[in-house]
N, C-alpha and C positions, 0 to 999 in steps of 0.2 A: 296733304290732301289737295284735290283738284278744286278750283274755284270756278264759278260760272264766267267771271270776268276774265279769268286766265285763258278760257277757251276763246276769248274774243281779243287777244292781245295782238296789236297790229298797227296800223297807220301812223305816220310820222307827224310830230308836232308842226313841222313845216308846212303840212297840207291845211293847217287851220285857216290859212289865207284863202284857201280855194274851196273850203267847205260851205254848205248851204245849210240853212236852219229850217227845220220842219216844225210846225205847229204839232204839239202833243199834249194829252191829257185834258182834263176837264178845264183847267185854267189856262189853256192855251200858252203854256209855257214853252218857248222855243227850245228844240232839242237839236243838237249838232247831228247832221247826216253827213256821212263821209263818202265822197265820190271815189269809187274804185274803177280806174281806168285800166281794166284788164283785158288783154287780147287773148281770145280763146281760140285754139287751133286743134284740129283732129287729123292725125297722120292716117294714111290709107290702111295701115295694119291695126288701127283702133286705138292707138295710144293718144292720150289727151294731154294738152299743154295749156298752161296758164301763164301768161306773161305780163309782168308788171314793172315797167321801166321806173327807175329812181336815180336821178342824175346827180345826187348830193355828193357822191364819192365814187371813183373809178373802181368799183368792186361790184361783184355779183355773189348772190346766193343761189344755188342750184341744188333742187331737191327731187328725187324720184320717190314717189309714193306707190306702194302697192296695195291693192285692195285685199289684203289679207293679213290677218292677225290671229291671236289666240282663239277668237271666236270660230275660225275655221278648223280647229283641231278636233280630232276624234277622241273619244273617251279612251284613256289608257296611253294616249300619245300626245299629252300636253307638254308644252315647252318647245314643240318644234319650230314655231315662227321665230322665236327669240333665239334659239340655237342656230337657226339658219341665218339669221342676221349676223351672228358672230363668224359664221363660216364664210360669209360673203367677202371677208377680208383676208381669206386664206389663199387666195391666188386663183387665176384662171389659166387656160392654155397659152395665152399670150403674156400675161404679166404673172410672174411667180409671187410666192408669199412674201409680204411686206413691200412688194414693189409698188403697189397702189398708194399706200401710205407715203412711201418715200417720194414718189413722183410728186403728190400734192405738196409735201413739206418743201421740197426743192424749188417748188414755184411759189413758195410764200403763202400757202394756203392752209387751211385746216379742215378737218372733216370728222364725221361721226355718224351714228345711226340709231334709231330707237324703234321699238316694238310697243304696240298698244293692243287692246282687245280688237279693234277694228282695222288696223293698218301696220305696215312695216315701212319705215321711211328712211332714205339715205341722202346725206346733204354734204356739200362742199361750200366753203366760203373763200373766195379767190379773186385776185386782180381781174378786172373786166376783160383784159386781153387774153386771159387763159380759160375762157369759157369753153373754147372748143376741147381742150384737153380733158376737162372734167366730163363733158359729155361723151367722149371716146371712151373714158374709163368705165363710165356706168352702162353704156350700151355693151361693152364687152362683157361685164359680169352679169348682165341681165340674161345672157345667152350661153356664155362660155365658162360658167363657174366650174373649177376642177375640184370636185369633192373626192378626198382620198381619206382612208382609214387612219393613216398616220397623222393626218391633220385634225381629224375628227375627234379622237380620244382626248388629246390635250384641251381642245376647246370645250368639250363636255365638262372637263374638271374645273375650267375657268368658271363655267355657268354654276356648277354645283357650289363653287366657293362664293360666287355672287349670291346665290340663294341664302347661303348660310350667313353671310355678313348683313345682308339687307333685311331679311325676313326671320330666319330662325334665331337669330341672336337679337332680334328686336321684338320686345313684348307687344307693342302697339301695333306693329306691322303684322305680327301673327294674328292678333285679335281682328284687325279689318280683314284679313285673308279668310279667316274662319266665318266672320260675320257675312261676307260676300258669298261664300259657298253655301251658307244656310239661307240666305235670302233667295238666291237662284236655284230652284229645284229642277227646271226643265230647260235651262239656258246655259250655253258655255261661258256666260260672263261669270259663272260660279268658279271657274278655274283660274288660278293665278296666271298672269302672263308669262311668268318666268317658268311655269310648269310645276307640278308636284314632283318631289324628289325622286319617288318611285319611278315615275315616267321618264324623267330625265335620264336615269341610269338604265332604263330599258330600251330607249329610242335606239334605231339602228341607222347605219349610213344609207341603207336602202329606203328607209322611211323618209329620210331627209331628201334623197334624190327625187323620190316620188312627189314630195311636197313642192320642191323647186319646179318640177316639170308642170305640175298643175296650176300653179299660180304666179311664177315669175314669167310673165308674157306681156308684150308691149300692149295687148288689148286690156290688160289688167292693171296697167300703170298710168300715173299721172306726173308729168314733168312740170314742175313750178320753178320760174326764174324771176327773181327780184333783184333790181340793181341797174346798173349803167350799161344798158345794150340797147340796140335797135331791134324791136319785134321781128321785123322782116328777115335780118340777118340771123337771128336766133332761130326762126323757123327753117331757114335753109340748113342751118347746122343740125337741127333736130331730124330734119328729112335725111341728111347725109349720114348721120350715124345710127339713128334709131329706125329710120325708114326701111332699111334693107332687112330688119329682123322680121320674119315671118311669124304671124300669130298661129299658135297651136290651139286656138280656142280654148281659153282657159276654163277651169272648173268655175261654175256658177256659185255666187254666194248662197249658202244654204238659208233658208227662212227658218226662224225660231220665234216662238212666242212664249212669254212668261206671264202667267196670271198672278195677279196679286194675292198674297196670302189671305185666307179667310179667317185665320185666327193667329194670335201671337206667337212667336218663337223667341226662345231665349237660350243662348249658349254662355258657357262659362269657360274661360281660358286660364289655367293655372300656370304660371310661369315665373321664374325668377325675375323680379323687378323691384324697383324702388317704391313705386306708387301704383295705385289701381287706375282703372280707365274704364269708361262707359261709352258705348257707341249705339245709336239707334238708326236702323236702315229702313226706308220706306220706298216701296215702288213707285215711281213717278214718270209721267210721259216726258218726251224730249222736244226738240225744236219743231218737230212736225205738228205738235198739238198746239191748238190756241191757248192752252193753260201753261205752255212753255215760259213765256215772258213774265206771267204772275208769279211762277215758281222761282224764277231767277230773282225777282224783287223780294220774295219771301226769303230767300237765302240771304240776301244783303241785309234786310231788316233784322233777321234773327242772328245772323253770325257773321256779318261783313265787318270784321275788325273790332277796334276797341270802343267804337261808338255803338256797337249792336246791342240788342236787348240781352242776348245770353251772356256776353261778356260783361255788360255793365251789372246785371243782377248777380250773376254766381261769382265773378272774380271780384268786381269793384264794390258792390253793395254788400252781399252776404259773405264774401271771402271764404267760400267753401270749395273754390276751384282755382287751379293755376291757370287753366286755359279753358275756353268753351268756344264753340263755333258751329257753323254749318257747312254743308257741301252738296252742291247739286250739279249733276251732268246734263248740260243743255245740248251739246253737239256730240252725237253718237249714231251709230247706224241703227241700233235698237234702243228703246227706253232702258234707263238706268235707275239709280237710287238717289234719294234725298237722305243725307246723313245728318244727324245732330250728334255732337260728341263733346266730351268734357273729360279733364283730368282732375280728381279730387285734390284739394290741398292736403299736405301732411296733417294726419290726425283726424281728417274729415271722412264722413261716412260716404260710401258710394251711393247708398239708398237715398240720402238726403239730396246729392246731387242729381240723382235721376228724377226725383220728385220735383225739383226746382226746374229742370228742363221741360217737364210736362206742365207745370204751372204757367210758365212763360207762353207756351203754345196755347194753353187755355185762355189766358189773359188776351192774347191777340184776337182770338176767335170771339171772345165775349165783348171786348171793347173796341176792336178795329184798329186801324193805324192812322193817327192824326195826319193831316195834310202836310204839316211841317216835316214829319218824319219820312213820309213817302217822297217829298221833295229832296230830303237830304240823301236818302238811299239812291234816288235816281241820279242825282248829280255826282255822287260818289262813283256809281257804275260807270257814267259817261266819262268822268275824268280820268279813272283808271283804264278804261278802254282806249281813249284817245291817245293820252300821253305815253302809255306804254307801247304804242305802236311806232315809236321812233326808229325801231330796229327793222331793217329789211328781213332779217332771219324770222322775226315773229309775224311779219305780214306773209312771209311764204308759209310759215307754220299755219296760220289761220286759213289761208287759201286751200292748202292741202287737206287739213282736217275737214273743212266744210264740204270740199269736193268728194272726199271719201264718205262723208255721212249722206251725200246724196245731191247737194247743190252748193257750189261755191259761192253763189249770189246770196246765200242766206245772211251773210254778215252785213249786208247793205241796210237790212230792215231791222236789225236788233235793236238799236238804240231807238228808233221811232216806235217800235212795238212796245218797248218798256214804258215809254212816255204815255201810252194809251191805257196803262194798268191803273185801275182804281183800288181804293182801300177795299171795297167789297170783293174784288177779284182775288186779292191776297187772302182774305178771310175764307173765301170760297175754297180755294186750293189748299189751304191749310186744313180745313176741315175734311176735304175729299181725300187727301193723300197722306197726311201725317197722323191719322188716327191710330190709337194703340192696337185695334183690332188687327191690322195687317203688318205690325211692326215686327222686325227681327232685332232683338237687343242683345248685344254682347258685353260681357263684363269681364275684365281682367282681374284677376285675383292674385296678388303678388305672393310669391313664395320667397322666404328668405334666401338671400344671395349665398349660393354654395350648397343649397339643400335640394336634393333631387326630388322631382315630382312623384307623388305617390301613385298616380294613376295618369292614364292619357290626358293631354293637355286640354282636350275639349270634348264635351258631350253635345253631338248634333242631334236634332229630332229626326234625321234621316241619314241614309248611308253616304258618307263621302266618297268621292272618286278614289282618293287615296289619302294617306296620312301625310303630315308635313306642313311645312310653311312655306312662304314664297322664297 
């Protein structure tokens, strides 16, 4: 599951010496503000570049982010963004299949890619003096990808196997996939990033070529560089390799809106599993809302590790669950979900675990959050945010995610915004967004291992786009 702090993983511990302290909260407790000395550059063709030097080691992380993910896929064509990510390694007119990877490896680097609801990103980690090599390779496949049927079919099978292993064979992944589909009735966030199995099998090479033409464009891309380099030199290299690529005026991101449910929904997934599971999803605003920081604090208080309320109550005190937590998406293009979840311990009833989750929310709303607990949650978020930022890779990750969401600078105000959150704010957002009336609850009912399910694995209150897991 994603954590709010995970979305803000970035800056190095070495920067602690140059960090400044900002007053925050009613008690004027100082909170670390991290200076991001980013150079932003825009190429004439519309490509955006974010450059963050880090001289600690002679290496660089280079990432190219495209403002396209599963969010842009049409009904019946889910999985296109992820499948295209796979095909991006199948060769161009200049560099044949496997040549991209072999060039990176021969130069001591490594690379990979990832697809999300909101973006597709490609990255290389390599010695600083090889920066131009990776720029040349990424610029080449931005415009010269050679999509062939003989390469397409094997990659489709790879993706189908990935789906089987990561979702179809995972009871909890299937559960969360179906909860997501039930919670989003009018937004493509309802579709799994990897796509529904039926759609993956039906997508054509022409579908992929059209998707590539529509979205893989310099005006739809963000280059992020973190590491040992001179910004002026990096800009010259960007202009040399990406500058000549003309923009075809990429397709604009469609606008979607998902209203919160007015009555509760419940789905049941019956699948071979050792233990049951319960997940509760609630629509909640993201970073653009003034309620975002309070929701991030609420996530930490309810489900932020072994000191959180849900873990202490369900796992430690009552011993009715093996795990319990919360998950909130702060950085995204559109608002997402606030999850509460738990896995009942062997022999314990799912209903008792579900009641305990609700009781802890009710207690927080009724009693509020003591100052000491607010401070502990704040310091935990601060420490995890700052000290996990030691890696240039994660700083590049945070820059790219934030830029795709709308503003790379949003990271600078995250910790100071948390410091301003009061107990009453946490109570207010809990009442506003975690109420049962708008909740989508998913329950995993285990079937004995080896027993075939007697009916379809899930009963949704509306028609799903297609059957299958992620």
